[in-house]
C-alpha angles and dihedrals in degrees: 000000000000119000122251102213117096121264116249100186095112098047126104092263091060090044092055091049093049089049098054095041091053092048093048090060089074120097091228128078112270118224112234092220090070088069099048098094092049088047093051091050089060094061094210115216088223092056105040093152095046095118094044121103090228121080121266103223094186094055092042092052093045093052095038092056092050098048126066120257090247090068087093088069100034121105102166128042116199119202125206143136106232141013088256091060092054093044091050088060093047101264114126093201091163086075094047124095114269110230134183144192123229095226103043130046105219131133112244134168125199124203091214091251130051106326129085123188115208122194116220126206095185140344088274087077088063091050089052099041104041099057089043092055091047091052092047093051092047091054093044092053093045089054090048090054090049099045112027093088098026129117086228086082087077089056089051092050092051096047108034091124096048127089109240090228087066095053116101096202116042095140096106092054093044091049093050091051092045094238136118120263090242090056091051091051089050088055087051091055090050099045099029115183091358098063101084094040088050091051088050091053090047091053093056104058144356119262118243108176121185127198130203129187112212097185132000112159123129087245090058091054092046091049089054090048091050091054091048090053094047090053092052094042095047093047088048094051090051089059101040099268107134098191095170093057107032132074109263130205106206117212126182110194129100135302099255109049102067094036090054093046092049106036101049090213100132093044092050090048093049097122093045091049092051092046089052092052090053093047093046093048094239092165097162092055093045090052088051090050093050090051091051097048094047092060118070093210095046091044091068087067095051091121088066090063092048091050090052096044094045090070090064090039092056096047108110094351104116096180092053090047090053091051090050091051090049090051090053091048089054089066093039092243112173122205116200118195120207114258131204093343145048120344110255113131124199139205127204125202128184105220092214091055095059113106120221092212092059099046122110107276091241090066093057096090094069115115121241097004088156088070090072090077087076094053123117093190129118128212111216113195120186128191099255110263129218123260118303093011084075088063093046094048099045092044090054096043094048091054093049108041123086093249131343102230099179144342120221123181126194121175149139122276142170116249126213095191107027142055134261107280096030120126122232125198114193130198095179123053126182110202116207091196096061096019086230125138108215121206112193144156106256107207089214129074134173093274091062092058110024095076087068096045114087097162112017129060131243117224114191131177088047130155117230135197121211101213128199094241145335095261093040093082133087137177093265090052092050094044092053092055095038089058087056091053099260110144106163125072116191141141114231114040097080096052090045090053090049088056091046090052089057090047093058102028129061097236144049116283114273127234133233094012141115102248121200114208097169093114095049109133092220130092108243128182130174125185128174129190120207117250099158139035102200094181085069095079114236093004111123138118087290089063095048145349128261090219119146089347089076097046096082094052093042094054095039087058093043092051091050090051093047093049091049092052092048092048092048092048095047089050090050091050090055092057123081103264128164095216092052092045090052091050091050090050090051093049097045 
């Protein structure tokens, strides 16, 4: 069946992508400035003031939070999949300093000078990184043009060691940059102590980044995926997780939700967490807590607050961190960090090691939870990957585990009809990578999630688009799909559904078709929570932070996923099954 949504292959977004992929084939480093005109033609919805002479604080914050601090020194970015790829080309990145960015999970190594090595898990990393670098360089060079001859340089020299949020008079700097004082202070909250020194660096010279791809074949990506799997499998075997023999429930979410729901740590440390907030003067959080506990409906979600606050509570508190680790060991949770390749961590849980008394209180109403002690299943939770790496990882996992019992996806998305913090549940996904439109039975509906949402809304029966990248969108792009009823923009569902297709059908996924997955004999659930509202111009995660606003939707989705896994596993245990019978014989 042919798809019904319009083609976008001839638009400026596709032109930019074709341009940088063709340039990256060269063996020399490609200057970023050669892509600027193609980038401007795209009119990215995340960079609406890109052509303006004034600075775009939202775009600068968005890119600044997703690039490492050392980017101010970097001149050349090297792209590869594994340490071996870099070493083959003469770069001993294993000896370089590993660096990170607060807003993007990606493995990067810096040589301490002018070179940055970036590890790729799929070509989607290129679609994410390249436009981001272009936007960053555009903003850098605009600020250079505005400041290099300005008297504001004296202000920068006098206050390089002062957070801009602490300065009483930032109006001259804001005026010179063409932004509002409030926008400048917001940048200060995002960049902290580094903002004024960064502005000073920007005022001294123009940025001329270059990028070089060392390897980019499909085999290179699959080799990296194979190494990722071996690391997870081998660590699992060392701790009694036989992934290649047991049923596996695959979850793509984050690395805090399930561990919090299962370990009971934050709930048990409730009094200590609240004492810490008082001692640390966290008045905003305490006010939030008082609001929650005064309302009977909100009070049922008190654990959400504890999960959020415990991150601050654990920072720098070694004894608390040790107690958290011990709580995770009680349930035999295994964390597996990525090694020598792209940065996708994993967690493994034995279903029969989970303890009912430690579970989040909102899971207590499930029937027959005690039956899970007889389970031989494993829950595998991975830190949600970006774009096509979702396809590579699930394809590899599904062909290696004993049996794939279910696939459950939770991730961020932009919403065209909701608010930040809302939850969207799609049953149609158009995938820009394959050009397929997938129709599937989502095992989740609004009623599975809404009981745990006291503030936000749940929108089910939605239609989602899996886009190439966050910057690779513009108003025309969104309007075309919105007219077709698509309201969710995200980056993983389509590739996951392509992998699911290959798990239930005897051939590779097609392209440019309407694909019906209703009859798939595999439990599939996809939940998104809204982090952006792109129809509100300039409002994205560069203009603000999801923060506690996203906690309710995150844990509502995580609870729904957990309940579904438990219900599926209890139902499986009730059926005659040789593996379960064997486990019962071993236990008794």
